[in-house]
C-alpha positions as protocol buffer text, in pm:
chain_id: "A"
residue {
  index: 1
  type: UNK
  ca { x: 2738 y: -1141 z: 1759 }
}
residue {
  index: 2
  type: UNK
  ca { x: 2640 y: -1032 z: 1404 }
}
residue {
  index: 3
  type: UNK
  ca { x: 2255 y: -1107 z: 1519 }
}
residue {
  index: 4
  type: UNK
  ca { x: 2321 y: -889 z: 1810 }
}
residue {
  index: 5
  type: UNK
  ca { x: 2436 y: -586 z: 1589 }
}
residue {
  index: 6
  type: UNK
  ca { x: 2120 y: -634 z: 1377 }
}
residue {
  index: 7
  type: UNK
  ca { x: 1918 y: -619 z: 1660 }
}
residue {
  index: 8
  type: UNK
  ca { x: 2094 y: -292 z: 1773 }
}
residue {
  index: 9
  type: UNK
  ca { x: 2052 y: -141 z: 1437 }
}
residue {
  index: 10
  type: UNK
  ca { x: 1674 y: -232 z: 1448 }
}
residue {
  index: 11
  type: UNK
  ca { x: 1642 y: -69 z: 1779 }
}
residue {
  index: 12
  type: UNK
  ca { x: 1799 y: 272 z: 1663 }
}
residue {
  index: 13
  type: UNK
  ca { x: 1603 y: 257 z: 1336 }
}
residue {
  index: 14
  type: UNK
  ca { x: 1267 y: 213 z: 1533 }
}
residue {
  index: 15
  type: UNK
  ca { x: 1344 y: 483 z: 1771 }
}
residue {
  index: 16
  type: UNK
  ca { x: 1420 y: 714 z: 1465 }
}
residue {
  index: 17
  type: UNK
  ca { x: 1795 y: 757 z: 1565 }
}
residue {
  index: 18
  type: UNK
  ca { x: 1891 y: 602 z: 1228 }
}
residue {
  index: 19
  type: UNK
  ca { x: 1755 y: 692 z: 894 }
}
residue {
  index: 20
  type: UNK
  ca { x: 1613 y: 439 z: 661 }
}
residue {
  index: 21
  type: UNK
  ca { x: 1862 y: 443 z: 381 }
}
residue {
  index: 22
  type: UNK
  ca { x: 2141 y: 404 z: 646 }
}
residue {
  index: 23
  type: UNK
  ca { x: 1977 y: 131 z: 822 }
}
residue {
  index: 24
  type: UNK
  ca { x: 1923 y: -72 z: 503 }
}
residue {
  index: 25
  type: UNK
  ca { x: 2289 y: -28 z: 388 }
}
residue {
  index: 26
  type: UNK
  ca { x: 2414 y: -146 z: 714 }
}
residue {
  index: 27
  type: UNK
  ca { x: 2177 y: -446 z: 772 }
}
residue {
  index: 28
  type: UNK
  ca { x: 2225 y: -589 z: 448 }
}
residue {
  index: 29
  type: UNK
  ca { x: 2621 y: -618 z: 485 }
}
residue {
  index: 30
  type: UNK
  ca { x: 2556 y: -803 z: 824 }
}
residue {
  index: 31
  type: UNK
  ca { x: 2281 y: -1038 z: 653 }
}
residue {
  index: 32
  type: UNK
  ca { x: 2539 y: -1106 z: 393 }
}
residue {
  index: 33
  type: UNK
  ca { x: 2787 y: -1185 z: 640 }
}
residue {
  index: 34
  type: UNK
  ca { x: 2531 y: -1433 z: 819 }
}
residue {
  index: 35
  type: UNK
  ca { x: 2483 y: -1608 z: 481 }
}
residue {
  index: 36
  type: UNK
  ca { x: 2873 y: -1658 z: 439 }
}
residue {
  index: 37
  type: UNK
  ca { x: 2893 y: -1830 z: 769 }
}
residue {
  index: 38
  type: UNK
  ca { x: 2604 y: -2071 z: 708 }
}
residue {
  index: 39
  type: UNK
  ca { x: 2328 y: -1931 z: 932 }
}
residue {
  index: 40
  type: UNK
  ca { x: 1953 y: -1972 z: 888 }
}
residue {
  index: 41
  type: UNK
  ca { x: 1792 y: -1760 z: 627 }
}
residue {
  index: 42
  type: UNK
  ca { x: 1695 y: -1415 z: 752 }
}
residue {
  index: 43
  type: UNK
  ca { x: 1339 y: -1357 z: 861 }
}
residue {
  index: 44
  type: UNK
  ca { x: 1173 y: -1116 z: 629 }
}
residue {
  index: 45
  type: UNK
  ca { x: 1178 y: -764 z: 757 }
}
residue {
  index: 46
  type: UNK
  ca { x: 843 y: -545 z: 841 }
}
residue {
  index: 47
  type: UNK
  ca { x: 886 y: -371 z: 521 }
}
residue {
  index: 48
  type: UNK
  ca { x: 906 y: -696 z: 329 }
}
residue {
  index: 49
  type: UNK
  ca { x: 613 y: -823 z: 507 }
}
residue {
  index: 50
  type: UNK
  ca { x: 397 y: -539 z: 419 }
}
residue {
  index: 51
  type: UNK
  ca { x: 307 y: -669 z: 82 }
}
residue {
  index: 52
  type: UNK
  ca { x: 152 y: -966 z: 271 }
}
residue {
  index: 53
  type: UNK
  ca { x: -26 y: -761 z: 506 }
}
residue {
  index: 54
  type: UNK
  ca { x: -149 y: -561 z: 182 }
}
residue {
  index: 55
  type: UNK
  ca { x: -291 y: -876 z: 15 }
}
residue {
  index: 56
  type: UNK
  ca { x: -480 y: -998 z: 343 }
}
residue {
  index: 57
  type: UNK
  ca { x: -620 y: -649 z: 407 }
}
residue {
  index: 58
  type: UNK
  ca { x: -753 y: -616 z: 58 }
}
residue {
  index: 59
  type: UNK
  ca { x: -788 y: -971 z: -46 }
}
residue {
  index: 60
  type: UNK
  ca { x: -1086 y: -901 z: -289 }
}
residue {
  index: 61
  type: UNK
  ca { x: -931 y: -628 z: -450 }
}
residue {
  index: 62
  type: UNK
  ca { x: -596 y: -830 z: -502 }
}
residue {
  index: 63
  type: UNK
  ca { x: -800 y: -1100 z: -707 }
}
residue {
  index: 64
  type: UNK
  ca { x: -1005 y: -827 z: -890 }
}
residue {
  index: 65
  type: UNK
  ca { x: -701 y: -645 z: -992 }
}
residue {
  index: 66
  type: UNK
  ca { x: -456 y: -930 z: -1106 }
}
residue {
  index: 67
  type: UNK
  ca { x: -702 y: -1194 z: -1207 }
}
residue {
  index: 68
  type: UNK
  ca { x: -1036 y: -1023 z: -1303 }
}
residue {
  index: 69
  type: UNK
  ca { x: -1163 y: -1323 z: -1508 }
}
residue {
  index: 70
  type: UNK
  ca { x: -1176 y: -1551 z: -1187 }
}
residue {
  index: 71
  type: UNK
  ca { x: -1473 y: -1545 z: -973 }
}
residue {
  index: 72
  type: UNK
  ca { x: -1399 y: -1564 z: -614 }
}
residue {
  index: 73
  type: UNK
  ca { x: -1616 y: -1622 z: -301 }
}
residue {
  index: 74
  type: UNK
  ca { x: -1549 y: -1673 z: 80 }
}
residue {
  index: 75
  type: UNK
  ca { x: -1197 y: -1729 z: 167 }
}
residue {
  index: 76
  type: UNK
  ca { x: -976 y: -1830 z: 485 }
}
residue {
  index: 77
  type: UNK
  ca { x: -610 y: -1788 z: 555 }
}
residue {
  index: 78
  type: UNK
  ca { x: -451 y: -2107 z: 669 }
}
residue {
  index: 79
  type: UNK
  ca { x: -70 y: -2017 z: 715 }
}
residue {
  index: 80
  type: UNK
  ca { x: -81 y: -2131 z: 1091 }
}
residue {
  index: 81
  type: UNK
  ca { x: -244 y: -2473 z: 1012 }
}
residue {
  index: 82
  type: UNK
  ca { x: 25 y: -2512 z: 724 }
}
residue {
  index: 83
  type: UNK
  ca { x: 322 y: -2432 z: 945 }
}
residue {
  index: 84
  type: UNK
  ca { x: 202 y: -2638 z: 1250 }
}
residue {
  index: 85
  type: UNK
  ca { x: 138 y: -2927 z: 1015 }
}
residue {
  index: 86
  type: UNK
  ca { x: 496 y: -2901 z: 891 }
}
residue {
  index: 87
  type: UNK
  ca { x: 674 y: -2817 z: 1209 }
}
residue {
  index: 88
  type: UNK
  ca { x: 995 y: -2988 z: 1095 }
}
residue {
  index: 89
  type: UNK
  ca { x: 1011 y: -2758 z: 803 }
}
residue {
  index: 90
  type: UNK
  ca { x: 1006 y: -2445 z: 1024 }
}
residue {
  index: 91
  type: UNK
  ca { x: 1361 y: -2370 z: 978 }
}
residue {
  index: 92
  type: UNK
  ca { x: 1372 y: -2384 z: 596 }
}
residue {
  index: 93
  type: UNK
  ca { x: 1051 y: -2192 z: 569 }
}
residue {
  index: 94
  type: UNK
  ca { x: 1182 y: -1912 z: 790 }
}
residue {
  index: 95
  type: UNK
  ca { x: 1336 y: -1692 z: 526 }
}
residue {
  index: 96
  type: UNK
  ca { x: 1040 y: -1741 z: 291 }
}
residue {
  index: 97
  type: UNK
  ca { x: 737 y: -1487 z: 251 }
}
residue {
  index: 98
  type: UNK
  ca { x: 405 y: -1671 z: 179 }
}
residue {
  index: 99
  type: UNK
  ca { x: 26 y: -1693 z: 218 }
}
residue {
  index: 100
  type: UNK
  ca { x: -168 y: -1998 z: 221 }
}
residue {
  index: 101
  type: UNK
  ca { x: -546 y: -1974 z: 145 }
}
residue {
  index: 102
  type: UNK
  ca { x: -855 y: -2173 z: 116 }
}
residue {
  index: 103
  type: UNK
  ca { x: -1042 y: -1974 z: -166 }
}
residue {
  index: 104
  type: UNK
  ca { x: -1393 y: -2032 z: -299 }
}
residue {
  index: 105
  type: UNK
  ca { x: -1353 y: -2032 z: -708 }
}
residue {
  index: 106
  type: UNK
  ca { x: -1619 y: -2059 z: -951 }
}
residue {
  index: 107
  type: UNK
  ca { x: -1815 y: -2247 z: -653 }
}
residue {
  index: 108
  type: UNK
  ca { x: -1550 y: -2483 z: -540 }
}
residue {
  index: 109
  type: UNK
  ca { x: -1314 y: -2460 z: -262 }
}
residue {
  index: 110
  type: UNK
  ca { x: -951 y: -2467 z: -376 }
}
residue {
  index: 111
  type: UNK
  ca { x: -583 y: -2395 z: -209 }
}
residue {
  index: 112
  type: UNK
  ca { x: -406 y: -2107 z: -311 }
}
residue {
  index: 113
  type: UNK
  ca { x: -56 y: -2055 z: -253 }
}
residue {
  index: 114
  type: UNK
  ca { x: 87 y: -1721 z: -290 }
}
residue {
  index: 115
  type: UNK
  ca { x: 465 y: -1683 z: -254 }
}
residue {
  index: 116
  type: UNK
  ca { x: 613 y: -1329 z: -223 }
}
residue {
  index: 117
  type: UNK
  ca { x: 983 y: -1281 z: -350 }
}
residue {
  index: 118
  type: UNK
  ca { x: 1117 y: -971 z: -186 }
}
residue {
  index: 119
  type: UNK
  ca { x: 1498 y: -987 z: -296 }
}
residue {
  index: 120
  type: UNK
  ca { x: 1638 y: -765 z: -549 }
}
residue {
  index: 121
  type: UNK
  ca { x: 1723 y: -1040 z: -784 }
}
residue {
  index: 122
  type: UNK
  ca { x: 1568 y: -1211 z: -1081 }
}
residue {
  index: 123
  type: UNK
  ca { x: 1553 y: -1591 z: -1033 }
}
residue {
  index: 124
  type: UNK
  ca { x: 1368 y: -1908 z: -1132 }
}
residue {
  index: 125
  type: UNK
  ca { x: 1117 y: -1978 z: -853 }
}
residue {
  index: 126
  type: UNK
  ca { x: 994 y: -2313 z: -1021 }
}
residue {
  index: 127
  type: UNK
  ca { x: 1147 y: -2566 z: -779 }
}
residue {
  index: 128
  type: UNK
  ca { x: 1025 y: -2361 z: -473 }
}
residue {
  index: 129
  type: UNK
  ca { x: 681 y: -2301 z: -635 }
}
residue {
  index: 130
  type: UNK
  ca { x: 634 y: -2684 z: -681 }
}
residue {
  index: 131
  type: UNK
  ca { x: 762 y: -2790 z: -337 }
}
residue {
  index: 132
  type: UNK
  ca { x: 507 y: -2561 z: -179 }
}
residue {
  index: 133
  type: UNK
  ca { x: 223 y: -2705 z: -409 }
}
residue {
  index: 134
  type: UNK
  ca { x: 279 y: -3048 z: -286 }
}
residue {
  index: 135
  type: UNK
  ca { x: 272 y: -2931 z: 91 }
}
residue {
  index: 136
  type: UNK
  ca { x: -35 y: -2750 z: 36 }
}
residue {
  index: 137
  type: UNK
  ca { x: -184 y: -3037 z: -179 }
}
residue {
  index: 138
  type: UNK
  ca { x: -108 y: -3265 z: 110 }
}
residue {
  index: 139
  type: UNK
  ca { x: -257 y: -3044 z: 366 }
}
residue {
  index: 140
  type: UNK
  ca { x: -618 y: -3060 z: 228 }
}
residue {
  index: 141
  type: UNK
  ca { x: -603 y: -3284 z: -82 }
}
residue {
  index: 142
  type: UNK
  ca { x: -760 y: -3005 z: -286 }
}
residue {
  index: 143
  type: UNK
  ca { x: -652 y: -2845 z: -627 }
}
residue {
  index: 144
  type: UNK
  ca { x: -390 y: -2568 z: -594 }
}
residue {
  index: 145
  type: UNK
  ca { x: -334 y: -2254 z: -762 }
}
residue {
  index: 146
  type: UNK
  ca { x: 31 y: -2127 z: -716 }
}
residue {
  index: 147
  type: UNK
  ca { x: 98 y: -1735 z: -770 }
}
residue {
  index: 148
  type: UNK
  ca { x: 442 y: -1591 z: -740 }
}
residue {
  index: 149
  type: UNK
  ca { x: 485 y: -1202 z: -678 }
}
residue {
  index: 150
  type: UNK
  ca { x: 814 y: -1020 z: -737 }
}
residue {
  index: 151
  type: UNK
  ca { x: 814 y: -692 z: -534 }
}
residue {
  index: 152
  type: UNK
  ca { x: 1170 y: -570 z: -601 }
}
residue {
  index: 153
  type: UNK
  ca { x: 1245 y: -268 z: -805 }
}
residue {
  index: 154
  type: UNK
  ca { x: 1470 y: -445 z: -1080 }
}
residue {
  index: 155
  type: UNK
  ca { x: 1319 y: -382 z: -1428 }
}
residue {
  index: 156
  type: UNK
  ca { x: 1319 y: -717 z: -1624 }
}
residue {
  index: 157
  type: UNK
  ca { x: 1441 y: -719 z: -1994 }
}
residue {
  index: 158
  type: UNK
  ca { x: 1322 y: -1090 z: -1998 }
}
residue {
  index: 159
  type: UNK
  ca { x: 1041 y: -1291 z: -1803 }
}
residue {
  index: 160
  type: UNK
  ca { x: 1120 y: -1563 z: -1575 }
}
residue {
  index: 161
  type: UNK
  ca { x: 986 y: -1917 z: -1635 }
}
residue {
  index: 162
  type: UNK
  ca { x: 619 y: -1966 z: -1530 }
}
residue {
  index: 163
  type: UNK
  ca { x: 655 y: -2372 z: -1549 }
}
residue {
  index: 164
  type: UNK
  ca { x: 829 y: -2623 z: -1370 }
}
residue {
  index: 165
  type: UNK
  ca { x: 919 y: -2975 z: -1512 }
}
residue {
  index: 166
  type: UNK
  ca { x: 832 y: -3230 z: -1248 }
}
residue {
  index: 167
  type: UNK
  ca { x: 806 y: -3570 z: -1450 }
}
residue {
  index: 168
  type: UNK
  ca { x: 749 y: -3753 z: -1755 }
}
residue {
  index: 169
  type: UNK
  ca { x: 538 y: -4057 z: -1883 }
}
residue {
  index: 170
  type: UNK
  ca { x: 640 y: -4370 z: -2066 }
}
residue {
  index: 171
  type: UNK
  ca { x: 655 y: -4173 z: -2359 }
}
residue {
  index: 172
  type: UNK
  ca { x: 894 y: -3932 z: -2204 }
}
residue {
  index: 173
  type: UNK
  ca { x: 626 y: -3654 z: -2266 }
}
residue {
  index: 174
  type: UNK
  ca { x: 727 y: -3395 z: -1999 }
}
residue {
  index: 175
  type: UNK
  ca { x: 486 y: -3276 z: -1746 }
}
residue {
  index: 176
  type: UNK
  ca { x: 472 y: -2935 z: -1607 }
}
residue {
  index: 177
  type: UNK
  ca { x: 337 y: -2748 z: -1321 }
}
residue {
  index: 178
  type: UNK
  ca { x: 220 y: -2396 z: -1440 }
}
residue {
  index: 179
  type: UNK
  ca { x: 187 y: -2100 z: -1210 }
}
residue {
  index: 180
  type: UNK
  ca { x: 98 y: -1729 z: -1230 }
}
residue {
  index: 181
  type: UNK
  ca { x: 382 y: -1469 z: -1204 }
}
residue {
  index: 182
  type: UNK
  ca { x: 322 y: -1111 z: -1088 }
}
residue {
  index: 183
  type: UNK
  ca { x: 602 y: -834 z: -1146 }
}
residue {
  index: 184
  type: UNK
  ca { x: 465 y: -557 z: -949 }
}
residue {
  index: 185
  type: UNK
  ca { x: 665 y: -290 z: -1117 }
}
residue {
  index: 186
  type: UNK
  ca { x: 548 y: -372 z: -1465 }
}
residue {
  index: 187
  type: UNK
  ca { x: 266 y: -167 z: -1384 }
}
residue {
  index: 188
  type: UNK
  ca { x: 292 y: 226 z: -1415 }
}
residue {
  index: 189
  type: UNK
  ca { x: 221 y: 437 z: -1115 }
}
residue {
  index: 190
  type: UNK
  ca { x: 29 y: 687 z: -1319 }
}
residue {
  index: 191
  type: UNK
  ca { x: -211 y: 446 z: -1429 }
}
residue {
  index: 192
  type: UNK
  ca { x: -284 y: 268 z: -1104 }
}
residue {
  index: 193
  type: UNK
  ca { x: -331 y: 580 z: -908 }
}
residue {
  index: 194
  type: UNK
  ca { x: -630 y: 678 z: -1155 }
}
residue {
  index: 195
  type: UNK
  ca { x: -832 y: 364 z: -1030 }
}
residue {
  index: 196
  type: UNK
  ca { x: -1081 y: 397 z: -762 }
}
residue {
  index: 197
  type: UNK
  ca { x: -933 y: 90 z: -582 }
}
residue {
  index: 198
  type: UNK
  ca { x: -740 y: 167 z: -279 }
}
residue {
  index: 199
  type: UNK
  ca { x: -542 y: -144 z: -340 }
}
residue {
  index: 200
  type: UNK
  ca { x: -437 y: -13 z: -684 }
}
residue {
  index: 201
  type: UNK
  ca { x: -358 y: 335 z: -533 }
}
residue {
  index: 202
  type: UNK
  ca { x: -142 y: 164 z: -280 }
}
residue {
  index: 203
  type: UNK
  ca { x: 43 y: -19 z: -549 }
}
residue {
  index: 204
  type: UNK
  ca { x: 131 y: 293 z: -743 }
}
residue {
  index: 205
  type: UNK
  ca { x: 410 y: 343 z: -483 }
}
residue {
  index: 206
  type: UNK
  ca { x: 555 y: 14 z: -565 }
}
residue {
  index: 207
  type: UNK
  ca { x: 489 y: 31 z: -937 }
}
residue {
  index: 208
  type: UNK
  ca { x: 716 y: 201 z: -1227 }
}
residue {
  index: 209
  type: UNK
  ca { x: 678 y: 569 z: -1125 }
}
residue {
  index: 210
  type: UNK
  ca { x: 877 y: 708 z: -1431 }
}
residue {
  index: 211
  type: UNK
  ca { x: 752 y: 1076 z: -1511 }
}
residue {
  index: 212
  type: UNK
  ca { x: 537 y: 1088 z: -1189 }
}
residue {
  index: 213
  type: UNK
  ca { x: 530 y: 1337 z: -896 }
}
residue {
  index: 214
  type: UNK
  ca { x: 539 y: 1094 z: -596 }
}
residue {
  index: 215
  type: UNK
  ca { x: 416 y: 1372 z: -356 }
}
residue {
  index: 216
  type: UNK
  ca { x: 93 y: 1384 z: -568 }
}
residue {
  index: 217
  type: UNK
  ca { x: 60 y: 1011 z: -537 }
}
residue {
  index: 218
  type: UNK
  ca { x: 57 y: 1033 z: -178 }
}
residue {
  index: 219
  type: UNK
  ca { x: -166 y: 1320 z: -186 }
}
residue {
  index: 220
  type: UNK
  ca { x: -419 y: 1119 z: -417 }
}
residue {
  index: 221
  type: UNK
  ca { x: -396 y: 807 z: -158 }
}
residue {
  index: 222
  type: UNK
  ca { x: -461 y: 1006 z: 137 }
}
residue {
  index: 223
  type: UNK
  ca { x: -736 y: 1211 z: -20 }
}
residue {
  index: 224
  type: UNK
  ca { x: -936 y: 880 z: -106 }
}
residue {
  index: 225
  type: UNK
  ca { x: -854 y: 721 z: 208 }
}
residue {
  index: 226
  type: UNK
  ca { x: -1016 y: 1029 z: 376 }
}
residue {
  index: 227
  type: UNK
  ca { x: -1329 y: 994 z: 151 }
}
residue {
  index: 228
  type: UNK
  ca { x: -1367 y: 631 z: 251 }
}
residue {
  index: 229
  type: UNK
  ca { x: -1249 y: 628 z: 594 }
}
residue {
  index: 230
  type: UNK
  ca { x: -1567 y: 534 z: 750 }
}
residue {
  index: 231
  type: UNK
  ca { x: -1590 y: 205 z: 509 }
}
residue {
  index: 232
  type: UNK
  ca { x: -1240 y: 107 z: 598 }
}
residue {
  index: 233
  type: UNK
  ca { x: -1170 y: -116 z: 893 }
}
residue {
  index: 234
  type: UNK
  ca { x: -890 y: -1 z: 1179 }
}
residue {
  index: 235
  type: UNK
  ca { x: -660 y: -286 z: 1044 }
}
residue {
  index: 236
  type: UNK
  ca { x: -700 y: -152 z: 675 }
}
residue {
  index: 237
  type: UNK
  ca { x: -613 y: 219 z: 813 }
}
residue {
  index: 238
  type: UNK
  ca { x: -318 y: 108 z: 1000 }
}
residue {
  index: 239
  type: UNK
  ca { x: -198 y: -101 z: 701 }
}
residue {
  index: 240
  type: UNK
  ca { x: -217 y: 208 z: 481 }
}
residue {
  index: 241
  type: UNK
  ca { x: -49 y: 428 z: 704 }
}
residue {
  index: 242
  type: UNK
  ca { x: 245 y: 169 z: 760 }
}
residue {
  index: 243
  type: UNK
  ca { x: 264 y: 131 z: 363 }
}
residue {
  index: 244
  type: UNK
  ca { x: 280 y: 505 z: 267 }
}
residue {
  index: 245
  type: UNK
  ca { x: 518 y: 569 z: 564 }
}
residue {
  index: 246
  type: UNK
  ca { x: 759 y: 325 z: 412 }
}
residue {
  index: 247
  type: UNK
  ca { x: 714 y: 349 z: 44 }
}
residue {
  index: 248
  type: UNK
  ca { x: 647 y: 706 z: -7 }
}
residue {
  index: 249
  type: UNK
  ca { x: 990 y: 812 z: -105 }
}
residue {
  index: 250
  type: UNK
  ca { x: 947 y: 1164 z: -13 }
}
residue {
  index: 251
  type: UNK
  ca { x: 1168 y: 1383 z: 231 }
}
residue {
  index: 252
  type: UNK
  ca { x: 1030 y: 1325 z: 566 }
}
residue {
  index: 253
  type: UNK
  ca { x: 973 y: 1688 z: 638 }
}
residue {
  index: 254
  type: UNK
  ca { x: 775 y: 1747 z: 317 }
}
residue {
  index: 255
  type: UNK
  ca { x: 581 y: 1401 z: 403 }
}
residue {
  index: 256
  type: UNK
  ca { x: 486 y: 1520 z: 758 }
}
residue {
  index: 257
  type: UNK
  ca { x: 351 y: 1842 z: 614 }
}
residue {
  index: 258
  type: UNK
  ca { x: 143 y: 1656 z: 353 }
}
residue {
  index: 259
  type: UNK
  ca { x: -7 y: 1437 z: 627 }
}
residue {
  index: 260
  type: UNK
  ca { x: -116 y: 1739 z: 814 }
}
residue {
  index: 261
  type: UNK
  ca { x: -253 y: 1906 z: 484 }
}
residue {
  index: 262
  type: UNK
  ca { x: -469 y: 1619 z: 408 }
}
residue {
  index: 263
  type: UNK
  ca { x: -572 y: 1534 z: 787 }
}
residue {
  index: 264
  type: UNK
  ca { x: -385 y: 1183 z: 786 }
}
residue {
  index: 265
  type: UNK
  ca { x: -220 y: 1269 z: 1115 }
}
residue {
  index: 266
  type: UNK
  ca { x: -543 y: 1293 z: 1283 }
}
residue {
  index: 267
  type: UNK
  ca { x: -629 y: 934 z: 1139 }
}
residue {
  index: 268
  type: UNK
  ca { x: -299 y: 764 z: 1267 }
}
residue {
  index: 269
  type: UNK
  ca { x: -375 y: 912 z: 1616 }
}
residue {
  index: 270
  type: UNK
  ca { x: -744 y: 797 z: 1599 }
}
residue {
  index: 271
  type: UNK
  ca { x: -607 y: 450 z: 1504 }
}
residue {
  index: 272
  type: UNK
  ca { x: -360 y: 451 z: 1800 }
}
residue {
  index: 273
  type: UNK
  ca { x: -648 y: 554 z: 2035 }
}
residue {
  index: 274
  type: UNK
  ca { x: -870 y: 266 z: 1912 }
}
residue {
  index: 275
  type: UNK
  ca { x: -622 y: 14 z: 1970 }
}
residue {
  index: 276
  type: UNK
  ca { x: -522 y: 157 z: 2325 }
}
residue {
  index: 277
  type: UNK
  ca { x: -885 y: 197 z: 2424 }
}
residue {
  index: 278
  type: UNK
  ca { x: -962 y: -148 z: 2289 }
}
residue {
  index: 279
  type: UNK
  ca { x: -700 y: -324 z: 2506 }
}
residue {
  index: 280
  type: UNK
  ca { x: -816 y: -116 z: 2816 }
}
residue {
  index: 281
  type: UNK
  ca { x: -1190 y: -219 z: 2761 }
}
residue {
  index: 282
  type: UNK
  ca { x: -1071 y: -608 z: 2707 }
}
residue {
  index: 283
  type: UNK
  ca { x: -873 y: -577 z: 3036 }
}
residue {
  index: 284
  type: UNK
  ca { x: -1151 y: -410 z: 3232 }
}
residue {
  index: 285
  type: UNK
  ca { x: -1404 y: -688 z: 3119 }
}
residue {
  index: 286
  type: UNK
  ca { x: -1143 y: -955 z: 3240 }
}
residue {
  index: 287
  type: UNK
  ca { x: -1093 y: -774 z: 3565 }
}
residue {
  index: 288
  type: UNK
  ca { x: -1505 y: -796 z: 3628 }
}
residue {
  index: 289
  type: UNK
  ca { x: -1516 y: -1138 z: 3539 }
}
residue {
  index: 290
  type: UNK
  ca { x: -1218 y: -1243 z: 3762 }
}
residue {
  index: 291
  type: UNK
  ca { x: -1320 y: -971 z: 4052 }
}
residue {
  index: 292
  type: UNK
  ca { x: -959 y: -823 z: 4018 }
}
residue {
  index: 293
  type: UNK
  ca { x: -853 y: -475 z: 3923 }
}
residue {
  index: 294
  type: UNK
  ca { x: -527 y: -603 z: 3777 }
}
residue {
  index: 295
  type: UNK
  ca { x: -758 y: -667 z: 3473 }
}
residue {
  index: 296
  type: UNK
  ca { x: -735 y: -332 z: 3356 }
}
residue {
  index: 297
  type: UNK
  ca { x: -339 y: -304 z: 3407 }
}
residue {
  index: 298
  type: UNK
  ca { x: -331 y: -605 z: 3188 }
}
residue {
  index: 299
  type: UNK
  ca { x: -538 y: -441 z: 2927 }
}
residue {
  index: 300
  type: UNK
  ca { x: -308 y: -130 z: 2935 }
}
residue {
  index: 301
  type: UNK
  ca { x: -26 y: -361 z: 2906 }
}
residue {
  index: 302
  type: UNK
  ca { x: -186 y: -542 z: 2633 }
}
residue {
  index: 303
  type: UNK
  ca { x: -280 y: -207 z: 2426 }
}
residue {
  index: 304
  type: UNK
  ca { x: 94 y: -88 z: 2463 }
}
residue {
  index: 305
  type: UNK
  ca { x: 244 y: -403 z: 2329 }
}
residue {
  index: 306
  type: UNK
  ca { x: 15 y: -386 z: 2028 }
}
residue {
  index: 307
  type: UNK
  ca { x: 101 y: -25 z: 1960 }
}
residue {
  index: 308
  type: UNK
  ca { x: 463 y: -103 z: 1971 }
}
residue {
  index: 309
  type: UNK
  ca { x: 413 y: -422 z: 1766 }
}
residue {
  index: 310
  type: UNK
  ca { x: 253 y: -232 z: 1496 }
}
residue {
  index: 311
  type: UNK
  ca { x: 524 y: 53 z: 1496 }
}
residue {
  index: 312
  type: UNK
  ca { x: 297 y: 325 z: 1645 }
}
residue {
  index: 313
  type: UNK
  ca { x: 497 y: 347 z: 1974 }
}
residue {
  index: 314
  type: UNK
  ca { x: 872 y: 415 z: 1969 }
}
residue {
  index: 315
  type: UNK
  ca { x: 1075 y: 179 z: 2181 }
}
residue {
  index: 316
  type: UNK
  ca { x: 1181 y: 429 z: 2431 }
}
residue {
  index: 317
  type: UNK
  ca { x: 827 y: 539 z: 2489 }
}
residue {
  index: 318
  type: UNK
  ca { x: 713 y: 198 z: 2503 }
}
residue {
  index: 319
  type: UNK
  ca { x: 959 y: 105 z: 2787 }
}
residue {
  index: 320
  type: UNK
  ca { x: 906 y: 406 z: 2981 }
}
residue {
  index: 321
  type: UNK
  ca { x: 510 y: 363 z: 2997 }
}
residue {
  index: 322
  type: UNK
  ca { x: 520 y: -17 z: 3043 }
}
residue {
  index: 323
  type: UNK
  ca { x: 783 y: -57 z: 3331 }
}
residue {
  index: 324
  type: UNK
  ca { x: 585 y: 89 z: 3581 }
}
residue {
  index: 325
  type: UNK
  ca { x: 268 y: -104 z: 3491 }
}
residue {
  index: 326
  type: UNK
  ca { x: 456 y: -427 z: 3508 }
}
residue {
  index: 327
  type: UNK
  ca { x: 616 y: -345 z: 3841 }
}
residue {
  index: 328
  type: UNK
  ca { x: 256 y: -248 z: 3980 }
}
residue {
  index: 329
  type: UNK
  ca { x: 118 y: -575 z: 3835 }
}
residue {
  index: 330
  type: UNK
  ca { x: 431 y: -776 z: 4000 }
}
residue {
  index: 331
  type: UNK
  ca { x: 340 y: -611 z: 4329 }
}
residue {
  index: 332
  type: UNK
  ca { x: -21 y: -712 z: 4321 }
}
residue {
  index: 333
  type: UNK
  ca { x: 72 y: -1062 z: 4226 }
}
residue {
  index: 334
  type: UNK
  ca { x: 306 y: -1105 z: 4513 }
}
residue {
  index: 335
  type: UNK
  ca { x: 83 y: -938 z: 4764 }
}
residue {
  index: 336
  type: UNK
  ca { x: -185 y: -1207 z: 4681 }
}
């Protein structure tokens, strides 16, 4: 029943009927109720997963910014392999936000586990970090580098521990697992926005923005994106659009005006059309191979599903456009 209410709120929010502040206020109360009655941990929401998307879209810039002294080379994300290997742990991992990677570090392939703590509370992550280290080591039997990122807005007076005591030897010498901790809002927006890196500019919206005009932050980000647009992939452009949409903290009317001023409305439209046309092309090729015109319909359905999944198509518009396509496809199937 509570889950149904949460889904209803999400639908209202996605359709633009419910404002972000009101949505978050209500949905947090429902999740607290779920926790009290012992339900599974809530899955991180889209806005929580944005930081994971930021790292996957700008991986090299992530390492250059936070770990400039570490020389990284080729890399591969192995989250799916990790989850498939530990199928029995799926329920316990459901509320966790993490990235598992194979990364070339100083010429040697190593595993990197990045855990993202998105809750607005300060807590010791040592036990959980060590647990992930063990799983990651068993997966590939390679050295593991553990990183924890705190993305919440709380300001710390004291840092959390970056070590976990996991054992000792015969002389009772304690053995610790050390890991890196990143607190995003330890940095200042005014410093990050001055960097050339798009990754750093985007971080400015999550950093300490004391004394900074957020309209100017967004304006600077969009100007830089406009200048580098040809060098950015569609996935990166879409990620940027989603990130700024969620973290801008500007009145919506002013935000829409700003997007028009710097031409970002056109960029978002271009991305949407790209994905839509990409799906249609895939469908047309599939249709030619199978000798069926339904390939084109499947392509249109696929592109609409992708736009809806990425938040570029409202639920009502999605349902309105996809229903006749599915009906047409069903008619073709039944008619042979």
